[in-house]
N, C-alpha and C positions, 0 to 999 in steps of 0.2 A: 853368489847371491844366495843368503840365507832364507830359508823358507819356514814357515811357522810348523812347529812340531806337534804331533798329536799328544794327547795325555799319555797314551801309553808309551810312546818314545821318550816322553820327558821322564817319566817314572824310571823306565830302564836305564836312561843316562844318568839320572841322579843316583841309582842303586850302584851303577858301574863307578862313579865318582867316589860315592861313600866306602864302597869296596876297596877301591884303589887306596884311598886314604887310610883306611883301617890297616891294609897290608903293609903300608909304608910305615905307619906308627907303631904297629903292634906285631907285624910279622905274619898276620893271619887275618883273613876276613872273619869277622864276628858273627856268629849265628843269631838269627831273629830273636831267639829267646834271651840273648845277652845284650841286644842292641835295640833300643826302642825305635830309633830312626828306620833302621833296616825293616823292622816289624811293620811300622807304619806305611813305608813304601811297598811292601808285599801286599799289605791290606788295600792299598790304592791300586796296585796292579790287578787284584782279583775284582775290585769294582768295575774296572774299566777294560777288562779283556786280557787275562793273563794267558790265553792260548794263542796269542799273537806272537809270531816269531820276533826274536830279538834283532833290533836294528840300532845298535849303539854307534854312535859316532866317535871314534877314538882319535880324531884329528886334533883335539885340543891340546895345548902345550902341557897340561898336567899330566895327561896320559903319557906323553912322550918324556917326561922327567923320571929319573931312577929314584928320587927321594921325594919326601912330602915337602912342599913349599906352600905355606899357608896363603900366601898372595896368589899364587897360580890357582889353588883350590878354590879361592872366592871368586876370582874372575871366571873361572869355568862355570861355577855355580850361577853367577850374575848373568853371564852370557847365555846359558841355558834358559834362564827365566825370561831373558829378552826376547827369545825365539819361541816362546811356550804359546803366546796368545792367551785366550781366557782359560783359566784354570779353576778347579773348586777351591773353596776355602781351605779345606784340609790340606791339599797340596801347598797352597800359598804358606801355610803354617810350617810345613816341612822345609820349604825354601828358607824361611826365617830362621829356623833352627840350625840348617847347615852353614848358613852364613855366620852365625854365632858359635860355631863349635870351637 
């Protein structure tokens, strides 16, 4: 049974999804100064507790795939949003941008 994730967990998982996507598409995770979404997620993490240890759930099918699959990526983002509960508007904007990559 899924539980509601904290904002920190949500941000960490969005970062993991975005980095996995970038690695599959570009062969490398992009640094924050070159990726506005990574920068925005790191800013969110700083606002909500960046000293909390990582707790990324890698059980989603997207993480288990060896290549980028747009549908799996979008489904992973949607699933994470469904399990996020109430989030700040700034994070909602990041979700929308990730769904439209």
